[in-house]
C-alpha positions in Angstrom: -84.3 53.3 -85.6 -88.1 54.0 -85.4 -87.9 57.7 -84.7 -85.8 58.3 -87.8 -88.5 56.8 -89.9 -91.0 59.3 -88.5 -89.0 62.5 -88.0 -86.5 64.2 -90.3 -84.8 66.8 -88.1 -81.9 65.3 -85.9 -82.6 68.0 -83.3 -86.2 66.8 -82.8 -85.1 63.2 -82.5 -82.4 64.1 -80.0 -84.9 65.9 -77.8 -87.3 63.0 -77.9 -84.5 60.6 -76.8 -83.4 62.8 -74.0 -85.3 62.8 -70.7 -86.8 60.1 -68.6 -88.9 58.6 -71.3 -86.2 58.7 -74.0 -85.4 55.0 -73.8 -89.1 54.1 -74.4 -90.0 56.3 -77.4 -88.2 54.3 -80.1 -90.1 51.2 -79.1 -93.3 53.3 -78.8 -92.9 54.7 -82.4 -92.2 51.2 -83.7 -95.3 49.8 -81.9 -97.4 52.6 -83.4 -96.1 51.8 -86.9 -96.8 48.1 -86.5 -100.3 49.0 -85.3 -101.0 50.8 -88.6 -101.0 54.4 -87.5 -100.1 57.0 -90.2 -96.8 58.8 -89.7 -98.5 62.1 -89.3 -100.6 60.7 -86.4 -97.4 59.1 -84.9 -95.7 62.5 -85.0 -98.6 64.1 -83.2 -98.7 61.4 -80.5 -94.9 61.6 -79.9 -95.0 65.4 -79.8 -97.7 65.3 -77.1 -95.9 62.6 -75.1 -92.8 64.8 -75.2 -94.7 67.3 -72.9 -95.0 64.4 -70.4 -91.3 63.7 -70.9 -90.4 67.3 -69.9 -92.7 67.1 -66.9 -91.1 63.9 -65.6 -87.7 65.5 -66.0 -88.8 68.5 -63.9 -90.1 66.2 -61.2 -87.0 64.0 -61.2 -89.1 60.9 -62.2 -86.8 58.3 -63.7 -87.8 55.7 -66.2 -88.2 53.0 -67.3 -89.4 52.3 -63.8 -93.1 51.5 -63.3 -95.1 54.7 -64.0 -98.1 55.2 -61.8 -101.4 56.8 -62.5 -100.5 59.3 -59.8 -97.6 60.5 -61.9 -99.8 60.9 -64.9 -102.5 62.7 -63.0 -99.9 65.2 -61.7 -99.0 66.0 -65.3 -102.6 66.4 -66.4 -103.2 68.8 -63.6 -100.0 70.8 -64.2 -99.9 71.0 -68.0 -103.0 73.1 -68.6 -101.4 75.8 -66.3 -98.2 75.9 -68.3 -99.4 75.1 -71.9 -98.5 77.7 -74.5 -100.4 76.7 -77.6 -101.7 78.8 -80.5 -105.3 78.1 -81.3 -108.0 76.4 -79.2 -106.5 75.4 -75.9 -109.4 73.0 -75.1 -108.9 71.2 -78.4 -105.1 70.9 -77.8 -105.7 69.6 -74.2 -108.1 66.9 -75.6 -105.4 65.8 -78.1 -102.7 65.6 -75.4 -105.1 63.6 -73.2 -105.8 61.2 -76.1 -102.1 60.8 -76.8 -101.3 60.1 -73.1 -104.1 57.5 -73.0 -102.5 55.8 -76.1 -99.1 55.9 -74.4 -100.5 54.3 -71.3 -101.9 51.5 -73.4 -98.4 50.9 -74.6 -97.0 51.0 -71.1 -99.5 48.4 -69.9 -98.4 46.2 -72.8 -94.9 46.4 -71.4 -96.1 46.0 -67.8 -94.6 49.4 -66.9 -97.8 51.0 -65.7 -99.4 50.7 -62.3 -102.9 52.1 -61.6 -103.3 53.4 -58.0 -107.1 53.5 -58.3 -108.8 51.5 -55.7 -111.3 48.8 -56.6 -114.9 49.5 -55.6 -115.9 48.1 -52.3 -118.2 45.6 -54.0 -115.7 44.3 -56.5 -114.7 41.1 -54.6 -118.3 40.2 -54.1 -119.1 40.7 -57.7 -116.1 38.7 -58.9 -117.1 35.9 -56.6 -120.6 35.9 -58.0 -119.4 36.0 -61.6 -117.1 33.1 -61.0 -120.0 31.1 -59.5 -122.1 31.9 -62.6 -119.3 30.8 -64.9 -118.4 27.6 -63.1 -121.8 26.3 -61.9 -124.3 27.9 -64.2 -122.0 27.9 -67.3 -123.0 31.4 -68.2 -121.6 32.8 -71.5 -119.4 35.9 -71.4 -122.2 38.0 -72.8 -124.5 37.0 -70.0 -121.8 37.7 -67.4 -121.4 41.2 -68.8 -125.1 41.9 -68.7 -125.4 40.5 -65.1 -122.3 42.5 -64.0 -123.8 45.8 -65.4 -127.1 45.3 -63.6 -125.6 44.3 -60.3 -123.2 47.3 -60.3 -126.2 49.6 -60.3 -127.7 47.6 -57.3 -124.4 47.6 -55.4 -124.0 51.4 -55.9 -127.5 51.8 -54.5 -126.5 49.8 -51.4 -123.4 51.8 -50.8 -121.2 50.5 -47.9 -123.6 47.6 -47.4 -122.5 46.0 -50.7 -120.2 43.4 -49.0 -120.5 39.7 -48.1 -121.2 40.8 -44.5 -123.7 43.5 -45.5 -125.9 41.0 -47.4 -127.1 39.6 -44.1 -128.8 43.0 -43.4 -130.9 42.9 -46.6 -134.6 42.7 -46.1 -137.5 41.8 -48.5 -138.7 45.4 -48.2 -135.3 47.0 -49.2 -135.0 44.7 -52.2 -138.5 45.5 -53.3 -138.0 49.2 -52.9 -134.9 49.2 -55.0 -136.4 47.2 -57.8 -139.6 49.3 -58.0 -137.6 52.6 -58.0 -135.3 51.2 -60.8 -138.3 49.9 -62.8 -140.0 53.3 -62.7 -137.3 54.9 -64.8 -136.2 51.9 -66.9 -137.5 50.2 -70.1 -138.9 46.7 -70.4 -135.7 45.1 -71.4 -133.7 46.8 -68.6 -136.3 45.7 -66.0 -136.1 42.1 -67.1 -132.3 42.2 -67.1 -132.2 43.6 -63.5 -134.9 41.1 -62.4 -132.8 38.1 -63.7 -129.6 39.5 -62.2 -131.0 40.1 -58.8 -132.7 36.7 -58.6 -129.6 34.7 -59.6 -127.5 36.8 -57.2 -129.7 36.2 -54.2 -129.7 32.5 -55.0 -125.9 32.7 -55.0 -125.9 34.5 -51.7 -128.2 31.8 -50.2 -126.0 29.0 -51.5 -122.9 30.7 -50.0 -124.6 31.4 -46.7 -124.4 35.2 -47.0 -128.2 35.4 -46.4 -130.3 33.1 -44.2 -133.6 33.4 -46.1 -134.3 33.3 -49.8 -134.5 36.9 -51.2 -135.0 36.0 -54.8 -138.8 35.9 -54.2 -138.6 39.5 -53.0 -137.9 40.7 -56.5 -141.3 41.8 -57.8 -142.7 40.2 -61.0 -144.0 43.0 -63.1 -146.9 42.1 -65.4 -145.9 41.7 -69.0 -147.8 40.3 -71.9 -146.3 37.8 -74.3 -146.1 39.1 -77.9 -147.2 42.6 -76.7 -144.7 44.4 -78.8 -145.0 44.8 -82.5 -141.7 44.3 -84.3 -140.7 47.4 -86.2 -138.4 47.1 -89.2 -137.4 48.9 -92.4 -139.4 48.2 -95.5 -137.6 47.0 -98.6 -137.8 50.5 -100.1 -136.4 52.1 -96.9 -133.6 49.6 -96.6 -132.6 50.0 -100.2 -132.6 53.8 -99.7 -130.3 53.4 -96.8 -127.9 51.2 -98.8 -127.9 53.5 -101.8 -127.1 56.5 -99.6 -123.7 55.0 -98.4 -120.7 56.6 -100.0 -118.6 53.6 -101.2 -115.6 55.7 -102.3 -114.0 55.5 -98.8 -112.7 52.5 -96.9 -115.4 53.1 -94.2 -118.1 53.3 -96.8 -117.1 50.0 -98.4 -117.1 48.4 -95.0 -120.4 49.9 -93.9 -122.1 49.0 -97.2 -120.9 45.3 -96.9 -122.1 45.1 -93.3 -125.5 46.6 -93.9 -126.0 44.5 -97.0 -125.4 41.4 -95.0 -127.9 42.5 -92.4 -130.5 43.3 -95.1 -130.0 40.1 -97.1 -129.8 37.5 -94.3 -131.6 39.2 -91.4 -128.8 38.0 -89.0 -128.1 39.6 -85.6 -125.6 42.3 -85.3 -123.4 40.1 -83.2 -123.3 37.5 -86.0 -122.0 40.1 -88.4 -119.3 41.3 -86.0 -118.3 37.6 -85.4 -118.2 36.7 -89.1 -114.7 35.4 -89.9 -112.8 35.1 -93.2 -113.1 31.3 -93.1 -116.9 31.5 -92.7 -117.2 32.6 -96.4 -117.0 29.6 -98.7 -116.2 31.3 -102.0 -115.9 28.0 -103.9 -119.4 26.8 -103.0 -121.0 30.2 -102.7 -122.0 29.8 -99.1 -121.8 31.9 -96.0 -121.9 30.6 -92.4 -123.2 32.5 -89.4 -122.5 31.2 -85.9 -125.5 30.9 -83.5 -126.2 33.5 -80.9 -128.7 33.6 -78.0 -129.2 29.8 -78.1 -130.2 29.9 -81.7 -129.1 27.7 -84.6 -126.0 28.0 -86.8 -127.0 29.1 -90.3 -125.3 28.0 -93.6 -126.9 30.2 -96.3 -126.3 30.8 -100.0 -123.8 33.6 -100.7 -125.6 35.9 -103.0 -123.7 37.5 -105.9 -124.3 41.1 -104.6 -123.2 40.2 -101.0 -120.2 38.3 -102.3 -119.1 41.3 -104.5 -119.5 43.8 -101.6 -117.5 41.5 -99.3 -114.8 41.0 -101.9 -114.6 44.8 -102.6 -114.1 45.5 -98.9 -111.6 42.7 -98.2 -109.5 43.5 -101.3 -109.6 47.3 -101.3 -110.6 48.6 -97.8 -109.8 46.0 -95.1 -106.6 46.9 -93.3 -103.8 44.3 -93.0 -104.4 42.4 -89.8 -103.9 39.1 -88.1 -107.5 39.1 -86.9 -109.8 36.6 -88.6 -113.0 38.7 -88.2 -114.0 40.1 -91.5 -115.0 43.6 -90.3 -112.4 45.7 -88.6 -112.2 49.3 -87.4 -111.2 51.8 -90.0 -108.7 53.6 -87.7 -105.6 52.2 -86.1 -105.0 50.2 -84.0 -107.2 47.9 -86.2 -109.4 45.4 -84.4 -112.9 43.9 -84.7 -115.8 46.0 -83.7 -115.9 45.7 -79.9 -119.6 45.7 -79.2 -123.1 45.8 -80.4 -123.4 49.6 -79.8 -120.7 50.2 -82.3 -122.5 48.5 -85.1 -125.8 50.0 -84.1 -124.3 53.4 -84.2 -123.1 52.8 -87.7 -126.6 51.7 -88.8 -128.2 54.6 -87.0 -125.9 57.1 -88.8 -126.7 55.8 -92.2 -130.5 55.6 -91.5 -130.4 59.3 -90.5 -128.3 60.2 -93.5 -130.9 58.6 -95.7 -133.6 60.7 -94.1 -135.6 57.7 -93.0 -137.9 58.3 -90.0 -137.8 55.1 -88.0 -138.8 54.5 -84.3 -135.9 52.0 -84.0 -132.5 52.6 -85.7 -130.3 49.7 -84.6 -129.1 46.7 -86.5 -132.2 44.7 -85.6 -134.4 46.8 -88.0 -133.1 44.8 -90.9 -133.9 41.5 -89.2 -137.5 42.6 -88.5 -137.7 44.0 -92.0 -136.7 40.7 -93.6 -139.2 38.7 -91.5 -142.0 41.0 -92.3 -141.2 41.0 -96.0 -141.1 37.2 -96.0 -144.5 37.0 -94.4 -145.9 39.4 -97.0 -144.5 37.2 -99.7 -146.4 34.2 -98.3 -143.6 32.3 -96.4 -144.5 30.2 -93.4 -143.3 31.0 -89.9 -141.3 27.7 -90.1 -139.4 29.1 -93.1 -138.8 32.4 -91.4 -137.5 30.6 -88.3 -135.0 28.7 -90.3 -133.7 31.8 -92.0 -133.5 33.8 -88.7 -131.9 30.9 -86.9 -134.6 30.5 -84.3 -134.4 27.2 -82.5 -138.0 27.3 -81.3 -140.9 28.3 -83.5 -142.6 30.2 -80.7 -139.8 32.8 -80.9 -141.0 33.6 -84.4 -144.7 34.0 -83.4 -144.1 37.7 -82.8 -144.1 38.2 -86.5 -147.6 36.8 -86.9 -148.8 40.2 -85.6 -147.6 41.9 -88.7 -149.1 39.4 -91.1 -151.8 41.8 -92.0 -153.0 39.8 -95.1 -153.9 36.8 -92.9 -155.3 39.0 -90.1 -157.8 40.6 -92.6 -159.2 37.2 -93.5 -159.9 36.3 -89.8 -160.9 39.8 -88.7 -164.6 40.3 -87.8 -166.6 43.1 -89.2 -167.2 46.1 -86.9 -170.7 45.7 -85.5 -173.3 48.2 -86.7 -175.3 50.4 -84.4 -178.3 48.7 -82.9 -181.5 50.8 -82.6 
């Protein structure tokens, strides 16, 4: 049995198997073992879940019936009042909370957990809009996630009015007031995202008959200037300092070095690194394939010796056994691909800070901007840079013409002298 492979004392095993949750804990221990957790971590999780087992016994809650969030909330409120733990109680309670969340994940897998939390008032309207975007606009999952994030902010601002019936009460003035107040405290990218989300949402409302007049024109157009921002990336020296500062003696270090070296060498987007699969590396022909993102182009590029060696070192010595095809996985169980762009950017940011590099931007994109700038300085054309970066349209690459200082010096006019 699974508990015998984790615990040694028969008395401890007997206690775990007694009580309302006893029938579930062997399977839970087995699931944790299959997920790659260390035995010491499994013992800690099971010990913490045993507190929940005792609470259920005291409340006469029988299992394996469906466990509700109300039952768990009752335990989380009761346990801090009864806990007897040597050391930091706050730290202990955080560990118990973490173990309970892990156990809930397992219960959801078995369909033995029921959440009693009510959906937000606007949820049905948001789901209807997202289905419309998916079916009629063929929006990608990434676009749907961004639109949902922006609209949740708008719906929370509306409050009880965020329903299909409430949309008819919207006015041009209220839409404009919301957007201007949001724009005052948001950056350029967030403003553009909210602008696009609101306009498509109001077109959806007009199409469905929720509003009787077009409201998309009520969303203000804030003046922006094309190519107004100068791309900021790491120089070659800074990028190499970041790479050399990574400690490759650990599994996390081998993974991080391989990821950052791919970013530095090819200038791909962070999402392309996260989506890189084992079959995308053609070892026989020394090629690596990156799938297109943001309507760009797929890229088939030469696999450099240094990148190939770093990938091989990670895959053979640090990558955990997994059925996932993505190359880069988390370093802690349960192992899975990096879930979002923020996770990769946080890794990049940590290593840039550890290297002592002062940079305005610290996300994965700094390597992409750095490669483009370096190629310009070496005399490559914008067309060549566009091909490497996977830009489908050359105008997307024009932003880098602003950092081509060698060419700008040739066309720059002398500063006029003082006229007497």
